[in-house]
Legacy VTK file of the C-alpha trace (Angstrom):
# vtk DataFile Version 3.0
C-alpha trace
ASCII
DATASET POLYDATA
POINTS 341 float
-0.068 0.605 0.220
1.873 3.387 -0.912
1.160 6.333 1.335
3.062 9.285 2.629
5.109 8.896 6.102
5.560 11.470 8.147
8.804 11.757 9.013
8.267 11.162 12.470
5.806 7.701 12.150
6.521 4.562 13.041
5.707 2.399 9.984
3.885 -0.079 11.710
1.355 3.213 12.483
-0.064 5.656 10.224
-2.698 8.582 11.575
-2.907 6.498 14.693
-3.932 3.944 12.610
-2.086 0.367 13.381
-1.550 -1.404 10.123
-2.747 -4.521 10.115
-0.884 -7.921 9.661
-0.476 -8.962 5.534
-0.065 -4.965 4.552
2.684 -3.716 3.497
3.516 0.301 3.474
5.333 1.167 0.478
6.529 4.686 1.595
5.816 7.594 -0.029
8.027 11.539 -0.092
6.169 13.588 2.293
5.122 16.750 1.777
2.846 19.001 4.232
-0.051 20.097 2.283
-1.438 19.735 -1.841
-2.098 23.682 -1.208
2.176 23.947 -1.458
2.567 22.924 -5.609
6.209 22.865 -5.578
6.324 20.302 -2.614
3.733 17.941 -4.303
5.773 18.807 -7.391
9.266 17.644 -5.838
7.426 14.769 -3.676
6.085 13.201 -7.341
9.029 12.410 -8.755
9.924 9.889 -6.275
6.712 8.688 -5.807
6.337 7.258 -9.404
9.611 5.411 -8.658
8.152 3.549 -5.338
4.928 3.079 -7.274
6.404 1.833 -10.426
7.756 -1.001 -8.022
4.880 -1.570 -6.030
2.851 -2.467 -10.142
5.265 -5.400 -9.491
3.284 -7.313 -6.915
-0.588 -6.087 -7.616
-3.130 -6.806 -9.979
-4.776 -3.965 -9.416
-4.668 0.054 -7.683
-7.257 1.664 -6.097
-6.169 5.615 -6.379
-8.510 7.946 -3.778
-8.078 11.417 -5.194
-8.523 13.910 -6.794
-4.694 14.489 -6.654
-1.964 15.236 -9.304
-0.342 11.985 -8.502
-3.731 10.017 -9.326
-3.473 10.893 -13.127
0.565 9.687 -12.948
-0.173 6.631 -11.469
-3.241 5.644 -13.368
-1.587 5.870 -16.482
1.704 4.013 -15.408
-0.506 0.861 -14.186
-2.679 1.300 -17.486
0.721 0.369 -19.271
1.646 -2.429 -17.140
-1.872 -3.518 -17.556
-3.307 -3.172 -14.356
-6.901 -2.622 -13.165
-7.215 0.930 -12.072
-9.717 1.669 -9.986
-10.448 5.453 -8.583
-11.576 6.142 -5.551
-13.361 9.816 -3.925
-13.643 10.259 -0.720
-14.771 14.646 -0.493
-16.114 17.280 -2.551
-12.673 18.845 -3.265
-13.699 22.145 -4.115
-15.790 22.616 -1.583
-13.127 21.688 0.729
-10.841 24.381 -0.584
-12.928 26.894 -0.230
-13.858 26.440 3.374
-9.718 25.502 4.285
-8.349 28.353 2.274
-11.364 30.957 1.764
-9.471 33.534 0.374
-6.669 32.075 -1.950
-7.916 32.120 -5.250
-5.245 30.074 -7.222
-5.735 27.338 -4.191
-9.671 27.225 -5.318
-8.804 27.712 -9.038
-6.072 24.615 -8.188
-9.346 22.344 -7.118
-11.107 22.844 -9.852
-9.061 22.226 -12.362
-8.065 18.544 -10.039
-11.817 18.176 -10.328
-12.564 18.340 -13.698
-10.094 16.366 -14.552
-10.834 13.636 -12.662
-14.162 13.481 -13.503
-13.039 12.901 -16.698
-10.245 10.417 -15.879
-13.237 8.327 -14.393
-14.926 8.396 -17.724
-12.422 5.951 -18.307
-12.307 3.545 -15.250
-14.404 2.198 -12.352
-15.065 4.863 -9.878
-15.669 4.549 -5.808
-17.065 7.303 -4.167
-18.280 8.065 -0.485
-22.169 8.679 -0.516
-24.143 9.669 -2.521
-24.068 13.169 -3.137
-20.083 12.505 -4.510
-22.551 9.650 -6.361
-23.974 12.803 -8.397
-20.885 14.529 -9.042
-19.441 11.123 -10.118
-22.891 9.590 -12.515
-20.793 9.560 -15.877
-18.165 7.123 -14.322
-17.490 4.374 -16.816
-18.464 2.186 -13.466
-19.881 3.700 -10.191
-19.994 2.340 -6.816
-21.349 4.558 -3.844
-20.313 3.053 -0.315
-20.188 4.310 2.993
-17.128 4.384 5.494
-17.565 2.478 8.761
-15.479 0.723 10.975
-18.840 -0.255 13.080
-18.388 -4.524 12.875
-21.950 -6.109 13.356
-21.058 -7.317 17.125
-20.664 -3.443 17.758
-24.495 -2.310 17.067
-26.691 -2.126 20.412
-29.736 -3.633 20.697
-31.460 -0.138 22.046
-30.574 3.253 23.315
-27.521 4.050 24.570
-28.810 5.902 26.942
-32.731 6.135 28.903
-32.161 8.990 31.239
-32.288 12.345 30.007
-33.530 13.722 33.397
-29.879 14.749 34.710
-26.725 16.008 33.388
-26.593 15.727 29.265
-23.665 14.828 27.648
-23.341 15.996 24.289
-20.302 14.400 21.816
-18.326 15.576 19.086
-15.917 13.458 17.251
-13.971 14.832 14.431
-10.823 17.017 12.987
-10.527 20.106 14.654
-10.278 21.932 11.361
-11.792 24.996 9.622
-13.993 22.731 6.972
-15.453 20.558 10.112
-16.182 24.105 11.645
-15.370 23.635 15.378
-15.533 26.798 16.686
-19.576 26.692 16.250
-19.491 23.764 18.644
-18.621 26.508 21.501
-21.158 29.378 20.358
-23.971 25.971 20.765
-23.490 25.514 23.925
-23.447 29.217 24.981
-26.423 29.278 22.665
-27.873 26.693 25.359
-27.877 28.960 28.270
-25.708 28.814 31.832
-28.797 26.594 33.303
-28.654 24.129 30.654
-28.235 20.671 31.581
-25.938 19.981 28.708
-22.466 19.387 28.657
-19.846 18.779 25.953
-16.993 16.049 25.342
-15.051 17.121 21.686
-12.789 13.621 20.606
-10.509 15.399 17.816
-7.015 17.161 16.740
-6.078 19.558 14.472
-5.105 23.200 14.021
-8.231 24.668 15.406
-7.721 22.721 18.745
-6.247 25.694 20.905
-8.800 28.124 18.923
-11.688 25.955 20.350
-9.973 26.337 23.785
-10.132 29.735 23.641
-13.785 30.178 22.235
-14.783 28.475 25.221
-12.890 30.223 27.337
-14.604 33.963 25.946
-18.001 32.677 26.247
-17.427 31.360 29.348
-18.612 27.997 28.897
-15.141 26.264 29.445
-16.254 24.502 33.202
-19.099 22.520 30.885
-16.691 21.223 28.048
-14.063 18.438 27.628
-11.467 18.731 24.656
-10.150 15.245 24.676
-8.139 15.008 22.039
-7.831 12.338 19.522
-9.873 8.774 20.879
-9.116 5.218 18.728
-12.509 3.649 18.413
-11.575 0.249 19.989
-10.124 2.223 23.304
-12.851 4.262 24.537
-14.335 6.218 21.254
-17.280 3.793 21.140
-17.498 3.501 25.074
-18.367 7.563 24.667
-20.858 7.147 22.178
-22.692 4.615 24.145
-22.083 7.131 27.651
-23.428 9.722 25.423
-26.656 11.354 25.095
-26.875 13.098 21.466
-24.080 13.493 18.735
-23.427 17.153 17.701
-21.973 17.060 14.263
-21.410 20.660 12.558
-19.320 20.447 9.751
-19.130 23.322 6.893
-18.539 20.086 3.947
-18.733 16.424 3.990
-18.957 13.569 2.014
-20.018 11.187 3.701
-19.130 10.899 7.672
-18.329 7.722 9.551
-19.228 8.901 12.823
-22.590 9.245 12.068
-22.932 5.491 11.574
-20.801 4.789 14.820
-22.980 7.068 16.669
-26.669 5.008 14.863
-25.052 1.507 15.954
-24.452 2.957 19.495
-28.110 3.815 19.914
-27.061 7.655 19.894
-29.448 10.448 18.540
-27.920 12.806 15.797
-27.781 16.085 15.467
-26.595 17.369 12.263
-25.397 19.709 9.479
-27.221 19.260 6.198
-24.354 19.237 4.311
-22.778 16.703 1.532
-24.045 13.420 1.664
-25.511 13.674 5.211
-28.877 14.163 4.163
-29.191 11.143 2.241
-27.405 9.225 4.832
-29.010 10.121 7.819
-32.672 10.600 6.092
-35.126 10.182 9.296
-32.263 9.022 11.778
-31.057 12.544 12.602
-32.027 15.868 13.147
-30.655 17.930 10.714
-30.095 21.780 10.879
-28.250 24.475 8.570
-24.369 25.100 8.891
-23.029 27.297 10.842
-26.252 28.017 13.049
-25.640 27.904 16.279
-29.205 28.820 17.646
-30.279 25.895 15.453
-28.251 22.992 16.704
-29.029 24.716 20.767
-32.540 23.652 19.996
-32.235 20.449 18.151
-30.375 19.179 21.739
-33.007 20.485 23.481
-35.253 18.981 21.868
-33.411 15.758 21.663
-33.622 15.826 25.960
-37.071 16.728 26.070
-39.116 14.047 23.719
-38.461 10.595 24.586
-40.582 9.383 21.927
-38.632 11.758 18.865
-35.148 10.139 21.178
-37.267 6.382 19.992
-37.660 7.488 16.582
-33.723 8.489 15.807
-32.201 5.659 17.644
-34.798 2.758 15.926
-33.520 4.542 12.489
-30.421 4.727 13.189
-29.809 1.134 14.365
-31.385 0.030 10.780
-28.965 2.133 9.145
-25.924 0.916 10.720
-27.081 -2.678 10.431
-27.084 -1.867 6.623
-23.400 -0.485 6.167
-21.198 -2.433 8.805
-17.407 -3.046 8.259
-17.609 -6.592 6.777
-21.018 -5.244 4.356
-18.846 -2.861 2.932
-15.820 -4.490 2.659
-17.412 -7.244 0.764
-18.756 -4.956 -1.881
-16.100 -3.153 -2.586
-14.092 -6.214 -3.115
-16.910 -7.297 -5.504
-16.667 -4.127 -7.437
-12.853 -4.159 -7.540
-12.936 -7.867 -8.991
-15.484 -7.811 -11.569
LINES 1 342
341 0 1 2 3 4 5 6 7 8 9 10 11 12 13 14 15 16 17 18 19 20 21 22 23 24 25 26 27 28 29 30 31 32 33 34 35 36 37 38 39 40 41 42 43 44 45 46 47 48 49 50 51 52 53 54 55 56 57 58 59 60 61 62 63 64 65 66 67 68 69 70 71 72 73 74 75 76 77 78 79 80 81 82 83 84 85 86 87 88 89 90 91 92 93 94 95 96 97 98 99 100 101 102 103 104 105 106 107 108 109 110 111 112 113 114 115 116 117 118 119 120 121 122 123 124 125 126 127 128 129 130 131 132 133 134 135 136 137 138 139 140 141 142 143 144 145 146 147 148 149 150 151 152 153 154 155 156 157 158 159 160 161 162 163 164 165 166 167 168 169 170 171 172 173 174 175 176 177 178 179 180 181 182 183 184 185 186 187 188 189 190 191 192 193 194 195 196 197 198 199 200 201 202 203 204 205 206 207 208 209 210 211 212 213 214 215 216 217 218 219 220 221 222 223 224 225 226 227 228 229 230 231 232 233 234 235 236 237 238 239 240 241 242 243 244 245 246 247 248 249 250 251 252 253 254 255 256 257 258 259 260 261 262 263 264 265 266 267 268 269 270 271 272 273 274 275 276 277 278 279 280 281 282 283 284 285 286 287 288 289 290 291 292 293 294 295 296 297 298 299 300 301 302 303 304 305 306 307 308 309 310 311 312 313 314 315 316 317 318 319 320 321 322 323 324 325 326 327 328 329 330 331 332 333 334 335 336 337 338 339 340
């Protein structure tokens, strides 16, 4: 498996996730950001050499983009007679506009990459995450919309995570603390609930805005009602947090299809989420959907969850049904069939 390896990372652990036995990492040259074209270009030269060697040992390649290297890698794989499958996890132009709102050159580059990738998809089988991206890539040669799920069949709860909503309540947020995830709104929503609210907030995740989120919590005088837990592995505490909480609060500006929705559904946890990207199609009646950037709407939705037992039951029941349909086992089987067919 080729992948960028950070100079400070060990080869047996990539971005917190241990690499299972049987998977070999072919390290590609490191660069910090796609927004640095010179660094990307320098890394591409070394990447080509590594990828060419990897092609000796594989029958098919799955390339996630849009990314400049994907066009080169797809060409090399085709020349070697290897099956090429493209993958798309997020809306790159929307992501770029949220991450770099004032950098027109970077936005133009993202638009160009996206247009080129959609053209390449007309020649290749393509895997996309969620229905929103499926619409963008509907002209692909072959198309498989998938859900990214780390939930196994054995992880799915039999019913609600919590039944007692009379005392202190915990809202849980899980995700990277980056601009496109809009984490500062979490502090605004907590403040909008008011000083007498029963709701407390636990935030799991790390990123560039972690310190700024802590400052915003202090400025709004709600820091004593929030806990920044940092990164919590799904198999070392995160599943327990889902089961111990009273609601998941997800406030991104842009999304493909966040896997944390299915993790919350599987735990029997009511969900409040912004209606962006593929969220609405994926969640349907299993979540309370709110507009992005609206702290008051987030607060009102949490209050509805706390005060309406019938609504909670309906959300949990619908969420469990959706979780059972997108387990890790089921999605991996679908992906393998697609790549090998």
